[in-house]
C-alpha positions, 0 to 999 in steps of 0.5 A, spaced: 500 500 500 505 504 501 509 503 494 502 505 491 501 511 494 509 513 493 508 511 486 502 516 485 506 522 489 512 521 484 508 521 478 504 527 480 511 530 482 514 528 475 509 531 471 510 538 475 517 537 474 517 536 467 512 542 465 517 546 469 523 545 464 524 550 459 522 548 452 528 547 447 524 549 441 522 545 435 516 541 439 509 543 442 512 548 447 513 553 440 506 552 439 504 555 446 509 561 445 515 557 448 519 559 442 519 566 442 524 566 448 531 567 446 536 563 450 542 567 452 548 562 453 548 555 456 543 553 461 542 556 468 544 553 475 536 553 476 535 549 470 541 544 472 538 543 479 531 542 476 534 537 471 538 533 477 531 533 481 527 530 475 532 525 474 532 523 482 525 523 482 524 519 475 529 514 478 525 513 485 519 513 480 522 507 476 524 503 483 517 504 485 514 501 479 519 495 480 518 494 487 510 494 486 511 489 480 515 484 484 510 485 490 504 483 485 508 477 482 510 474 489 503 475 492 500 471 486 
């Protein structure tokens, strides 16, 4: 039960983190005005930290899926 709740929380957090990223151009972000911003130099510190947080949450999300799959397999 606890891993199911963790999976829901990590899924919602992943959606929010992905939506917070800047659009890189050429995708759906251009359709909604994301392509009108000019990028000045490389990525900022905030963007790099957001990337790191997204990767960590993604790994935790993946681990929850693996654990839930194993629990379901052993319960059957």
